[in-house]
C-alpha positions, 0 to 999 in steps of 0.5 A, spaced: 469 499 409 464 499 415 466 497 422 462 494 428 462 498 434 464 491 437 470 491 432 472 498 434 471 497 442 476 491 441 481 495 437 480 500 442 482 495 448 488 492 444 491 499 443 490 501 451 494 494 452 500 496 448 505 499 452 508 505 450 514 506 454 520 502 456 519 503 463 518 497 467 510 497 469 508 500 476 502 496 479 497 501 482 490 500 486 486 505 484 483 508 491 475 507 492 475 513 497 480 518 498 480 526 500 488 527 498 493 523 494 496 518 499 501 513 496 505 507 498 511 506 493 516 500 494 522 501 490 524 493 491 518 491 487 517 497 483 510 497 486 505 503 488 499 503 492 494 508 493 492 508 500 485 509 503 483 512 509 478 507 512 478 500 515 473 498 510 478 498 505 480 491 507 474 489 505 476 492 498 483 489 498 486 496 499 491 498 503 488 502 509 490 507 514 487 507 521 486 515 520 487 520 514 494 522 513 495 529 514 502 529 515 508 525 517 510 527 524 507 521 528 506 514 527 502 511 521 498 505 521 497 501 515 493 495 514 492 490 508 490 483 506 496 478 504 494 478 497 496 481 490 492 487 491 495 489 498 500 487 502 503 480 498 510 483 499 510 484 506 513 478 508 519 479 503 521 485 506 528 485 509 531 490 514 534 496 511 529 496 505 526 502 503 519 504 503 516 511 500 510 514 503 507 520 499 502 525 501 500 529 495 507 532 493 510 531 499 514 524 500 517 521 506 523 515 506 522 510 511 527 504 512 525 497 515 527 496 522 523 490 525 519 484 522 515 481 527 509 476 529 504 480 534 498 478 538 491 481 535 490 482 543 496 486 544 493 493 542 500 497 544 502 497 537 495 500 535 497 506 539 498 512 535 504 516 538 509 522 536 514 517 534 515 518 527 515 511 524 511 507 519 507 500 522 504 495 517 500 490 518 497 483 515 494 477 516 498 470 518 495 463 518 493 464 525 487 468 526 490 470 533 496 473 530 498 479 525 505 480 521 508 487 523 513 491 519 516 497 523 519 502 518 523 509 520 526 515 517 
């Protein structure tokens, strides 16, 4: 019996979609540029996101780092749109929720400490300091404000 290429392609796609594990699926966003593997894992939602070291990632609906991550010994700034490819979960995080940042094989656990709306004109939150914390920003309905989460180890 002869199969057309189209039929074989449909069978291949079907086989790729069938889950092979009983583990819950993990949502991932593949990086479009990454010199090292940097990920953010949100255990509360079982979601994992690749991070990109470019603000242009905002145009691509990725979570972006202000600067490439080389270690965890300073303030880390992450930006993303409020959509399913990026920070759709940010508004639902509560104080105490865990976030895991991974750089290659190293992991750092952070816990949400603060949630606030800030002015886009308030640049103090964009400063990278020796304070070891994770700051995550997303859009609000007001173009002059951003929603921010501060998490600490």
